[in-house]
C-alpha positions in Angstrom: 139.5 111.4 146.2 141.8 113.4 148.6 143.1 116.6 147.4 145.7 119.1 148.2 145.9 123.3 147.2 148.8 123.9 146.2 149.7 127.4 145.0 151.8 129.1 142.2 153.2 131.3 141.5 154.1 132.4 137.8 155.9 134.8 135.7 153.1 138.0 134.5 154.0 136.5 131.2 152.8 133.0 132.1 150.3 133.8 133.9 148.7 136.7 131.6 148.6 134.1 129.1 147.2 131.2 130.5 144.6 133.6 131.4 144.6 134.3 127.6 143.9 131.0 127.1 141.5 129.9 129.8 139.4 133.0 128.6 139.7 131.6 124.6 138.7 128.3 125.9 135.3 129.1 128.4 137.2 127.9 131.4 138.6 129.4 134.8 141.7 130.3 134.8 141.5 127.9 137.7 139.8 125.4 135.0 142.9 125.7 132.7 145.6 125.3 135.5 143.7 122.0 136.6 143.8 121.0 132.9 147.0 121.4 132.0 148.5 120.1 135.0 146.9 117.5 135.0 147.6 116.2 131.7 151.4 117.2 131.9 151.0 114.5 135.3 149.5 111.8 132.7 152.2 112.3 130.3 154.9 112.4 132.2 152.5 109.1 133.7 152.5 107.2 130.9 156.0 108.0 129.7 158.2 106.9 133.2 155.9 103.7 132.5 157.1 103.4 129.4 160.4 103.0 130.8 160.3 101.1 133.5 158.5 98.2 131.1 161.3 98.9 128.1 164.1 98.3 131.5 162.3 95.7 132.2 162.8 94.2 128.6 166.4 94.6 128.6 167.2 93.1 131.7 164.6 90.5 130.9 
């Protein structure tokens, strides 16, 4: 799968919280952030699919 590196600038408090969560879960900060972003994008995609399905039913 192709990949692209993306830089994130996080506020200090968010970065500190992410580091704590990563450490608590036995992950690196990169692993934690990657997992969090992947999870959120998956939820957004599922939500968009549900909205598309609902709109298709409405217009049928």
